[in-house]
C-alpha positions in Angstrom: 27.3 -9.1 -9.4 26.5 -7.9 -5.9 25.1 -10.4 -3.6 21.4 -10.5 -3.1 20.4 -11.0 0.6 16.9 -11.9 1.7 16.0 -11.8 5.4 12.7 -13.2 6.7 11.5 -11.3 9.8 7.9 -12.9 9.6 7.4 -16.5 10.8 6.4 -18.9 8.0 2.9 -19.1 9.3 2.5 -15.4 10.0 0.3 -14.8 6.9 -2.1 -17.6 7.8 -2.3 -16.5 11.4 -2.9 -12.9 10.4 -5.6 -13.9 7.9 -7.4 -16.0 10.6 -7.2 -13.2 13.1 -8.5 -10.6 10.7 -11.3 -12.6 9.4 -12.5 -13.7 12.9 -12.3 -10.1 14.2 -13.6 -8.4 11.2 -16.6 -10.6 10.4 -17.9 -10.8 13.9 -18.1 -7.1 14.4 -20.7 -4.6 13.3 -20.2 -3.2 10.8 -18.2 -6.0 9.2 -14.7 -5.3 7.8 -11.8 -7.0 6.2 -8.3 -5.3 5.7 -7.4 -4.5 2.0 -4.1 -6.4 2.2 -6.0 -9.6 1.7 -6.9 -8.5 -1.9 -3.3 -9.3 -2.9 -2.9 -13.0 -3.7 -1.4 -13.7 -7.2 -4.8 -13.0 -9.0 -5.4 -10.0 -6.9 -2.0 -8.5 -7.8 -2.7 -9.2 -11.5 -6.1 -7.4 -11.1 -4.5 -4.4 -9.4 -2.1 -4.1 -12.4 -5.1 -4.0 -14.7 -6.7 -1.4 -12.5 -3.7 0.9 -12.9 -4.3 0.8 -16.7 -8.0 1.7 -16.7 -8.8 5.3 -17.8 -10.5 6.2 -14.5 -7.7 5.1 -12.2 -5.3 8.2 -12.2 -3.2 7.7 -9.1 -0.5 5.4 -10.6 -0.1 7.6 -13.7 0.0 10.7 -11.7 2.7 9.4 -9.3 4.7 8.1 -12.2 4.5 11.5 -13.8 6.0 13.1 -10.7 8.8 10.6 -10.4 9.7 11.0 -14.0 9.7 14.8 -13.9 11.1 15.2 -10.3 13.4 12.2 -9.6 16.5 14.3 -10.0 15.2 16.9 -7.6 14.2 14.3 -5.0 17.6 12.7 -5.4 19.5 15.9 -4.9 17.3 16.8 -1.9 17.8 13.5 -0.2 21.4 12.7 -1.2 20.6 9.1 -0.4 23.1 6.3 -0.6 20.4 3.8 0.6 16.8 3.6 -0.5 14.4 1.6 1.7 11.0 1.0 0.1 8.1 -0.1 2.2 5.6 -2.3 0.4 7.9 -2.5 -2.6 6.0 -5.0 -4.7 7.6 -5.2 -8.2 9.8 -2.0 -7.5 8.7 -0.8 -10.9 8.1 2.9 -10.0 11.2 3.1 -7.8 13.4 2.7 -10.7 13.1 6.3 -11.8 14.4 7.2 -8.3 17.2 4.7 -8.3 18.4 5.9 -11.7 18.6 9.5 -10.4 20.8 8.7 -7.4 24.5 8.8 -8.6 25.8 7.7 -5.1 23.3 4.9 -4.6 24.9 2.0 -2.7 22.0 -0.2 -1.3 18.4 -0.8 -2.0 16.3 -2.4 0.8 12.8 -3.5 -0.5 10.3 -4.5 2.2 7.3 -6.6 1.4 5.4 -9.6 2.7 5.7 -11.4 -0.6 8.9 -13.4 -1.0 8.3 -14.1 -4.7 7.7 -10.4 -5.4 10.9 -9.5 -3.6 12.9 -12.1 -5.4 11.6 -11.3 -8.9 12.1 -7.5 -8.3 15.7 -8.1 -7.1 16.7 -10.3 -10.0 15.5 -7.7 -12.5 17.2 -4.8 -10.7 20.5 -6.7 -10.4 20.4 -7.7 -14.0 20.3 -3.9 -14.9 22.5 -2.7 -11.9 25.1 -5.3 -11.0 26.8 -2.9 -8.7 23.8 -2.4 -6.5 23.6 -4.1 -3.1 20.0 -5.4 -2.5 19.0 -6.6 0.9 15.3 -7.5 0.8 13.2 -8.0 3.9 10.1 -10.2 4.2 8.3 -8.1 6.7 5.1 -6.3 7.6 6.1 -2.7 7.6 3.1 -1.8 9.9 4.5 -4.1 12.6 7.8 -2.2 13.3 11.0 -2.8 11.4 14.7 -3.8 12.2 16.7 -2.4 9.2 20.0 -3.9 8.0 23.1 -1.8 8.4 23.4 0.3 5.2 25.3 3.5 4.4 23.5 6.8 4.9 21.9 9.1 4.2 18.9 6.8 3.7 15.6 7.6 2.0 12.6 5.7 3.2 10.1 5.5 0.3 6.3 4.8 0.9 4.7 5.3 -2.5 1.4 4.6 -4.2 -0.9 6.4 -1.7 -0.9 3.3 0.4 -0.8 5.4 3.6 -4.4 6.2 2.7 -5.4 2.6 3.4 -4.6 3.1 7.1 -7.1 4.6 9.5 -6.0 7.8 11.3 -4.7 6.1 14.4 -2.9 3.5 12.3 -1.3 6.3 10.2 -0.2 8.1 13.3 1.5 4.9 14.6 3.0 4.1 11.2 4.6 7.6 10.9 5.9 7.4 14.4 7.5 4.1 13.6 9.2 5.5 10.5 10.4 8.5 12.5 12.1 6.0 14.9 14.0 4.6 11.9 15.5 7.9 10.8 18.8 9.3 11.8 20.1 12.8 11.1 20.3 13.3 7.3 17.7 10.6 6.5 14.4 11.4 4.7 10.9 10.1 4.1 9.4 10.2 0.6 5.7 9.8 0.9 3.0 9.4 -1.8 -0.5 10.8 -1.1 -3.5 11.0 -3.2 -5.3 14.4 -2.9 -8.8 15.6 -2.3 -10.7 16.2 -5.4 -14.2 16.2 -6.8 -16.4 13.2 -5.8 -17.1 12.1 -9.4 -13.5 11.6 -10.2 -12.8 9.8 -6.9 -15.7 7.4 -7.1 -15.0 6.6 -10.8 -11.4 5.7 -9.9 -12.7 3.0 -7.6 -15.6 1.9 -9.7 -14.4 1.7 -13.3 -16.8 1.1 -16.1 -15.1 -2.2 -17.1 -15.6 -3.8 -13.7 -12.0 -4.6 -13.0 -12.2 -2.9 -9.6 -15.4 -4.9 -8.8 -13.6 -8.2 -9.6 -10.6 -7.0 -7.5 -12.8 -6.2 -4.6 -14.6 -9.6 -4.7 -11.2 -11.3 -4.8 -11.0 -10.9 -1.1 -13.8 -13.4 -0.8 -11.9 -15.8 -3.1 -8.9 -15.6 -0.8 -11.1 -16.4 2.3 -12.8 -19.2 0.4 -9.6 -20.8 -0.6 -7.5 -20.3 2.6 -10.1 -20.8 5.2 -12.5 -23.2 3.5 -15.4 -20.7 3.3 -18.3 -20.7 1.0 -18.9 -17.0 0.1 -21.0 -16.9 -3.1 -19.3 -14.1 -5.1 -22.4 -13.5 -7.2 -24.4 -12.7 -4.0 -22.4 -9.5 -3.5 -22.2 -6.2 -5.3 -19.2 -3.9 -5.4 -19.8 -0.5 -3.9 -17.6 2.6 -3.9 -18.6 5.6 -1.7 -17.0 9.0 -0.9 -17.2 9.9 2.7 -16.6 13.8 2.8 -16.4 14.0 6.5 -13.4 11.5 6.8 -12.2 12.5 3.3 -11.9 8.9 2.2 -13.3 6.5 -0.4 -14.8 3.3 1.1 -14.9 0.1 -0.9 -17.7 -2.3 0.3 -19.3 -5.5 -0.8 -23.1 -5.3 -0.4 -25.1 -8.5 0.1 -27.8 -8.9 -2.5 -29.9 -11.2 -0.2 -29.9 -12.6 3.3 -27.4 -15.4 3.6 -25.3 -17.4 5.9 -21.6 -18.0 5.1 -19.7 -20.8 6.7 -16.0 -20.5 7.3 -15.0 -24.0 8.2 -11.4 -23.4 9.2 -12.7 -21.0 11.9 -15.8 -23.1 12.8 -17.7 -19.9 12.2 -21.0 -19.0 10.5 -21.4 -15.4 9.4 -24.9 -14.0 8.8 -25.6 -11.2 6.3 -28.9 -9.4 6.0 -30.0 -8.3 2.5 -28.3 -5.0 1.8 -25.7 -5.4 4.6 -22.3 -4.1 3.6 -18.8 -5.5 4.4 -16.1 -2.8 4.2 -13.0 -3.9 2.5 -10.9 -0.8 2.1 -10.7 2.9 3.0 -8.6 5.1 0.8 -8.0 8.4 2.4 -7.4 11.6 0.4 -5.3 14.5 1.7 -4.7 18.2 1.5 -1.2 19.6 1.9 -2.0 20.8 5.3 -3.2 17.4 6.4 0.1 15.8 5.3 2.1 18.6 7.0 0.1 18.1 10.3 0.3 14.4 10.4 4.0 14.4 9.7 4.5 17.1 12.5 2.5 15.0 15.0 5.1 12.1 14.3 8.1 14.4 14.7 8.7 14.9 11.0 9.0 18.2 9.0 7.5 18.6 5.5 10.5 19.8 3.5 9.5 19.4 -0.1 6.2 19.0 -1.9 5.6 18.0 -5.5 2.4 17.3 -7.4 1.6 16.1 -10.9 0.6 18.7 -13.6 -3.1 18.3 -12.8 -2.6 18.4 -9.0 -4.1 15.1 -8.4 -1.4 13.3 -6.4 1.6 14.5 -4.3 5.0 13.3 -3.3 6.4 14.9 -0.2 9.9 14.7 1.3 10.1 14.9 5.1 13.0 15.0 7.5 13.2 14.3 11.2 12.7 17.3 13.5 
């Protein structure tokens, strides 16, 4: 079996420090915000897996359809010997791609969760003992130092996660990816597409309430990690389509006026009745949006694939 290497590029206390900074910054501004990455403790990850199975949430199924149908085309176009996956999680979807690459030598999953990386690597190596896996515990939005692996390399950023970044954050992220690419390397990017408001809102406000529980889980994380006293039953889950920015916003709306104490930060946060805390944006794209944002970062849109219903897209880009 090939060795499994795990490199930590984040300090052990990086997650705690980042949470403190985000909560302090986000809850003392107006309007209040928290980044969506704090949904994903163990319970949040379980809830997201449930979300991917509810009828209203189409992105995961649509992206999987593309990967199943087009993996060989993607593999042929990239010719990759190394796949680098940003925000890899369980690496479940990527297996279609790995299977389609006959010359694959290395897989470099990048995630902030050591347990997710270790679990995914063990499963992959059990099936593919010849594969070299070098996992990175890293925040892909903070710049990356990649291990030496054979090219060409394919950087995969799937799931539509790029839509969780604000426009200026997307620009900085794509520029950082461009800096990683050498001639022959490619970027495989997953983007959710603009569609009717009813479909979009339903995907983030399912009838069974799983997304509402997922949204409120960010309060559980702050309560547990920072000794806060958010009463979960005092907030309602809200999903709103913003046509000007072409994104869905997930929010938590206070049912009544309340004061929340965050003891680890020595902070009291006041909410007025009806005040909203934004927990996520999820931008939706048109093909020309993706092409233009890639071009601004020095990348060229080379290939474009969608699912049969035109709901989601995978694009392959090369460095200009």
